[in-house]
C-alpha positions as CSV (number, residue, x, y, z in Angstrom):
1,M,30.7,-37.4,-3.6
2,T,32.4,-34.1,-3.0
3,H,30.9,-31.1,-1.3
4,N,31.0,-29.2,-4.5
5,T,28.9,-31.5,-6.7
6,P,28.4,-29.7,-10.0
7,L,25.0,-29.2,-11.4
8,S,24.7,-31.7,-14.3
9,P,24.4,-30.3,-17.9
10,S,20.9,-29.0,-18.4
11,P,18.8,-27.3,-21.1
12,R,18.5,-24.1,-18.9
13,P,21.9,-23.2,-17.5
14,L,22.1,-21.3,-14.2
15,R,23.8,-18.2,-15.7
16,H,20.4,-17.2,-17.1
17,L,19.1,-16.7,-13.6
18,S,19.4,-13.7,-11.4
19,H,22.2,-13.9,-8.7
20,V,19.8,-14.7,-5.9
21,Q,17.9,-17.3,-8.0
22,R,21.2,-19.1,-8.6
23,R,21.5,-19.4,-4.8
24,V,17.9,-20.3,-3.9
25,L,16.4,-23.2,-5.9
26,T,13.6,-25.6,-5.5
27,A,13.9,-29.4,-5.6
28,A,12.1,-29.3,-9.0
29,Q,14.5,-26.7,-10.4
30,L,17.5,-28.8,-9.2
31,R,16.0,-31.9,-10.8
32,A,15.7,-29.9,-14.1
33,H,19.5,-29.4,-13.8
34,G,20.2,-33.1,-13.2
35,V,20.5,-33.0,-9.4
36,T,18.6,-35.8,-7.7
37,A,16.8,-35.6,-4.4
38,A,19.5,-37.8,-2.9
39,E,22.3,-35.6,-4.2
40,A,20.6,-32.5,-2.8
41,N,20.1,-34.1,0.6
42,E,23.8,-35.1,0.6
43,Q,24.9,-31.6,-0.1
44,C,22.7,-30.4,2.9
45,R,24.3,-32.7,5.5
46,P,25.9,-31.1,8.5
47,G,29.0,-29.2,7.4
48,G,27.9,-29.5,3.7
49,P,27.9,-26.6,1.2
50,W,24.1,-26.3,0.9
51,Q,21.2,-25.7,3.3
52,R,17.5,-26.6,3.2
53,L,15.7,-23.3,4.0
54,L,12.2,-24.7,3.7
55,P,10.6,-27.9,2.5
56,G,11.7,-28.3,-1.1
57,V,13.7,-25.1,-1.1
58,F,17.5,-25.1,-1.0
59,L,20.2,-22.4,-0.4
60,L,23.3,-23.2,-2.4
61,H,25.9,-21.9,0.0
62,P,26.6,-22.5,3.8
63,A,26.4,-18.9,5.0
64,P,23.4,-17.4,6.8
65,P,20.7,-16.4,4.2
66,T,20.3,-12.8,3.3
67,S,16.9,-11.1,3.6
68,E,16.6,-11.2,-0.2
69,E,17.4,-15.0,-0.2
70,R,14.8,-15.6,2.5
71,L,12.1,-13.6,0.6
72,H,12.8,-15.5,-2.6
73,A,12.7,-18.8,-0.6
74,V,9.3,-18.2,1.0
75,L,7.9,-17.2,-2.4
76,L,9.3,-20.3,-4.0
77,Y,7.8,-22.4,-1.2
78,A,4.4,-20.7,-1.4
79,A,4.2,-20.3,-5.2
80,K,2.0,-22.7,-7.2
81,E,4.1,-25.3,-8.8
82,R,4.4,-25.2,-12.6
83,A,4.9,-28.3,-14.6
84,A,8.5,-29.6,-14.3
85,T,8.8,-29.5,-18.1
86,T,9.1,-25.8,-17.9
87,G,12.5,-26.1,-16.3
88,V,14.1,-23.5,-14.1
89,P,12.4,-20.1,-14.5
90,V,14.4,-17.4,-16.3
91,Q,14.6,-13.9,-14.9
92,P,15.4,-11.6,-17.7
93,D,16.2,-7.9,-17.0
94,C,12.9,-6.1,-17.4
95,E,10.6,-3.8,-15.6
96,E,8.9,-6.9,-14.1
97,P,11.7,-9.2,-13.1
98,Y,9.5,-11.6,-11.2
99,R,7.9,-12.6,-14.5
100,E,9.0,-15.0,-17.2
101,R,7.7,-14.4,-20.7
102,G,4.7,-12.6,-19.3
103,R,3.9,-15.3,-16.7
104,P,4.5,-14.8,-13.0
105,I,7.2,-17.0,-11.6
106,Y,5.7,-16.7,-8.1
107,T,2.2,-17.7,-9.1
108,E,-0.4,-17.2,-6.4
109,A,2.0,-15.9,-3.8
110,V,2.4,-12.3,-2.6
111,I,4.5,-10.8,0.2
112,T,2.4,-8.9,2.7
113,G,2.4,-7.7,6.3
114,L,5.5,-6.1,7.9
115,A,7.9,-7.5,5.3
116,A,5.8,-5.8,2.6
117,L,5.8,-2.5,4.5
118,A,9.6,-2.6,4.9
119,L,9.8,-3.2,1.1
120,H,7.5,-0.2,0.5
121,G,9.9,1.9,2.5
122,F,8.1,2.4,5.8
123,S,10.4,4.0,8.3
124,S,8.3,2.5,11.2
125,A,8.5,-1.1,9.9
126,P,11.1,-3.3,11.4
127,P,14.1,-4.2,9.2
128,L,13.7,-7.4,7.2
129,L,16.7,-8.9,8.9
130,S,14.9,-8.6,12.3
131,L,11.8,-10.5,11.1
132,D,11.6,-14.2,12.2
133,A,8.9,-14.9,9.6
134,F,7.5,-13.4,6.4
135,D,3.8,-13.2,5.7
136,V,2.7,-14.6,2.3
137,L,-0.8,-14.3,0.8
138,V,-2.1,-17.4,-1.1
139,P,-5.6,-18.3,-2.3
140,R,-7.8,-19.7,0.3
141,L,-8.1,-23.2,-1.3
142,R,-4.3,-23.7,-1.5
143,R,-3.1,-26.6,0.6
144,L,0.0,-25.1,2.3
145,R,1.0,-24.6,5.9
146,S,3.2,-22.2,7.7
147,T,6.7,-23.5,8.5
148,G,10.1,-22.1,9.2
149,C,10.4,-18.4,8.1
150,V,7.1,-18.4,6.1
151,R,3.7,-17.6,7.6
152,I,0.9,-18.5,5.2
153,L,-2.1,-16.1,5.1
154,R,-5.1,-17.4,3.1
155,T,-7.4,-15.0,1.3
156,S,-10.5,-15.3,-1.0
157,A,-9.4,-12.2,-2.9
158,M,-5.7,-12.0,-3.9
159,P,-4.6,-8.4,-4.4
160,T,-2.9,-7.3,-7.6
161,P,0.8,-7.1,-6.4
162,E,3.2,-4.3,-6.9
163,V,6.7,-5.3,-8.0
164,I,9.5,-4.2,-5.7
165,E,13.0,-5.3,-6.2
166,G,11.7,-8.2,-8.4
167,L,9.2,-9.4,-5.7
168,P,5.4,-9.4,-5.8
169,V,4.3,-7.3,-2.9
170,A,0.8,-6.5,-1.6
171,P,-0.4,-2.9,-2.0
172,V,0.2,-0.7,1.0
173,A,-3.3,-0.7,2.4
174,R,-3.6,-4.5,2.2
175,A,-0.1,-5.0,3.7
176,L,-1.1,-2.6,6.5
177,A,-4.2,-4.6,7.4
178,D,-2.3,-7.9,7.4
179,A,0.4,-6.4,9.6
180,V,-2.1,-4.8,12.0
181,A,-4.0,-8.1,12.3
182,G,-0.9,-9.6,14.0
183,L,-0.1,-6.7,16.3
184,T,-1.4,-6.0,19.8
185,D,0.9,-3.0,20.6
186,A,-1.2,0.1,20.2
187,G,1.9,2.3,19.7
188,A,3.2,0.1,16.9
189,V,-0.2,0.1,15.1
190,R,-0.4,3.9,15.5
191,R,3.1,4.4,14.1
192,L,2.4,2.2,11.1
193,L,-0.9,3.9,10.2
194,T,0.6,7.4,10.7
195,D,3.6,6.5,8.6
196,A,1.3,5.3,5.8
197,V,-0.1,8.8,5.4
198,R,2.8,11.0,6.5
199,G,5.1,9.0,4.1
200,G,2.7,9.6,1.2
201,H,2.2,5.8,0.8
202,C,-1.7,5.9,0.6
203,E,-4.8,7.8,1.7
204,P,-6.6,7.2,5.1
205,A,-9.8,6.1,3.3
206,S,-8.1,3.2,1.6
207,V,-6.5,2.1,4.9
208,V,-9.8,2.3,6.8
209,R,-11.5,0.3,4.0
210,E,-9.0,-2.5,4.2
211,L,-9.1,-2.6,8.0
212,N,-12.9,-2.8,7.8
213,Q,-12.7,-5.7,5.3
214,A,-10.3,-7.5,7.7
215,R,-12.8,-6.9,10.6
216,L,-10.1,-5.1,12.6
217,L,-12.1,-2.0,13.5
218,S,-13.7,-3.7,16.5
219,R,-10.4,-3.7,18.3
220,P,-10.1,-0.7,20.6
221,H,-6.4,-0.1,20.0
222,V,-7.0,-0.1,16.2
223,V,-9.9,2.3,16.5
224,D,-7.7,4.7,18.5
225,A,-5.0,4.4,15.8
226,V,-7.5,5.1,13.1
227,D,-8.6,8.3,14.9
228,S,-4.9,9.4,14.8
229,L,-4.6,8.4,11.2
230,L,-7.6,10.5,10.1
231,A,-6.3,13.5,12.1
232,E,-2.9,13.1,10.4
233,G,-4.5,12.8,7.0
234,R,-6.5,15.9,7.5
235,A,-3.4,17.9,8.6
236,I,-1.4,16.7,5.6
237,A,-4.2,17.5,3.2
238,E,-4.5,21.0,4.6
239,D,-0.7,21.5,4.2
240,R,-0.9,20.4,0.6
241,L,-3.7,22.8,0.0
242,Y,-1.6,25.7,1.4
243,R,1.3,24.6,-0.8
244,M,-0.9,24.5,-3.9
245,V,-2.0,28.1,-3.4
246,R,1.5,29.3,-2.7
247,E,3.4,27.3,-5.4
248,H,1.0,27.7,-8.2
249,G,0.5,31.5,-7.9
250,L,-3.1,31.6,-6.7
251,P,-4.3,34.7,-4.9
252,D,-4.4,34.3,-1.1
253,P,-7.8,33.2,0.2
254,V,-9.0,33.4,3.8
255,W,-8.4,30.1,5.5
256,N,-10.7,28.0,7.6
257,V,-13.7,30.2,7.8
258,D,-17.5,29.9,8.5
259,L,-20.0,31.7,6.2
260,R,-23.2,33.1,7.6
261,L,-26.0,35.1,6.0
262,P,-26.4,38.5,7.6
263,G,-28.6,38.0,10.6
264,G,-29.3,34.5,9.4
265,P,-28.1,30.9,10.0
266,C,-24.6,29.6,9.5
267,L,-23.9,28.3,6.0
268,G,-21.1,25.9,7.1
269,G,-17.3,25.8,7.3
270,L,-14.9,26.0,4.4
271,D,-11.1,25.3,4.1
272,A,-10.4,28.2,1.8
273,Y,-12.6,31.1,0.5
274,W,-11.9,34.0,-2.0
275,P,-14.5,36.6,-1.0
276,D,-13.9,38.9,-4.0
277,H,-14.5,35.9,-6.4
278,A,-17.1,34.0,-4.4
279,V,-15.1,30.8,-4.8
280,A,-14.7,28.2,-2.0
281,V,-12.6,25.1,-1.6
282,E,-13.7,22.2,0.6
283,L,-11.5,19.2,1.5
284,D,-13.3,15.9,1.6
285,T,-11.4,13.8,4.2
286,R,-14.3,11.5,5.1
287,A,-13.4,7.8,5.7
288,P,-16.5,5.6,6.1
289,R,-16.4,3.6,9.3
290,P,-18.3,0.4,10.0
291,G,-21.1,0.8,12.5
292,H,-21.4,4.5,11.6
293,R,-23.5,4.2,8.4
294,E,-26.2,6.6,9.6
295,E,-23.5,9.1,10.7
296,D,-21.7,8.8,7.4
297,D,-24.9,9.2,5.4
298,A,-25.9,12.2,7.5
299,L,-22.4,13.8,7.0
300,W,-22.6,13.2,3.2
301,S,-26.1,14.7,3.1
302,E,-24.8,17.7,5.1
303,Y,-22.0,18.1,2.5
304,A,-24.5,18.0,-0.3
305,R,-27.0,20.4,1.3
306,K,-24.2,23.0,2.1
307,R,-22.8,22.9,-1.4
308,E,-26.3,23.3,-3.0
309,H,-27.2,26.2,-0.7
310,L,-23.9,28.0,-1.4
311,E,-24.2,27.5,-5.1
312,R,-27.8,28.9,-5.0
313,L,-26.2,32.0,-3.4
314,G,-23.8,32.3,-6.3
315,I,-20.8,30.8,-4.5
316,T,-18.7,28.3,-6.5
317,V,-17.6,25.3,-4.4
318,V,-14.5,23.3,-5.5
319,H,-14.5,19.9,-3.9
320,I,-11.0,18.4,-3.5
321,T,-10.0,15.0,-2.1
322,P,-6.6,14.4,-0.4
323,R,-5.7,11.9,-3.1
324,K,-6.2,14.5,-5.8
325,L,-4.0,16.9,-3.9
326,R,-1.3,14.2,-3.6
327,E,-1.4,12.8,-7.1
328,A,-2.6,15.8,-9.3
329,I,-1.9,19.0,-7.4
330,E,-1.2,21.0,-10.5
331,Q,-4.5,19.9,-12.1
332,Q,-6.4,20.9,-8.9
333,A,-4.7,24.4,-9.0
334,T,-5.9,24.8,-12.6
335,V,-9.4,23.9,-11.5
336,V,-9.4,26.6,-8.8
337,R,-7.7,29.1,-11.1
338,T,-10.4,28.5,-13.7
339,A,-13.2,29.0,-11.1
340,L,-11.6,32.3,-10.0
341,M,-11.2,33.6,-13.6
342,A,-14.8,32.7,-14.4
343,S,-16.2,34.7,-11.4
344,G,-16.3,37.9,-13.5
345,D,-18.7,36.2,-15.9
346,R,-21.2,35.2,-13.2
347,E,-24.0,37.2,-11.5
348,P,-22.8,38.8,-8.3
349,A,-23.0,36.4,-5.4
350,A,-25.2,37.1,-2.3
351,Y,-23.6,39.0,0.5
352,V,-22.3,36.7,3.2
353,V,-20.5,37.3,6.5
354,V,-17.1,35.6,6.8
355,L,-16.1,34.5,10.3
356,P,-12.9,32.7,11.5
357,R,-13.5,29.1,12.3
């Protein structure tokens, strides 16, 4: 037998596959093309033209695998087997290249952790080539074990994957939680969490929620990183609010002020206030934390009381979340502009003292 044993004639020729899938195939896919297990093993002998990357997964050339080939290999290893009668999966050119005729090729397998963050474009994530192993999420009851360059993570709730370069990848917040679970370096954790917000990948609240569900907020170095994350998220939201006013032609407000009744109590702080229109903007950057339920409830009650009190005084309060500023800044500008224009139709607001915060 020669080193270049051809794949036998088959009903699903390899030219229908993407380039990487022509190079990375499972034993079942090779059988569908007429290559027996003995023939595959012979091709993988020392000095042979093929390699066995993982149990049942073969690389059809002798050079070191690329990151793309390794990622497809771990997904092929972890994906739930389909019936052999389906043959080799076809990857047509489409918006979801990891699907075949509407069905996922990589069923019940999702890239997560540091590899997923690298695919999402995190500048603080290590390059794929430097990773010794890739984390793959599978359902809790799947009978698989970690081996070689694949690290199996079991979960009772599989996330809906995003498709990046033809690969099913965990959403950012979930990938972050899975990455943080394996890190003990406080600096690395802080850089990843900060990158998530600074890079516009997701909001702090969604990250905190995933970290809480993963029971990671009992780790001191994670708690410290979350504090930095929330501060970074707040600063970015304020910057977007400044940009919204500037770029959408809104009149300049007074920024970061406290309101007080003349000779009376403080009414609370506001991120932006238009005194001539009695319109205020308040950013909601809260992120619920485990073990702080009473504090979170008290904070929300304080938000509600302040808003009700201001509105009784004739002040319109526009409540904006960081996510709305990130995803729909023009719409939020329209909401504020509408409130400013409507001020002339309202009864004059009570006189309040505006103080710098």
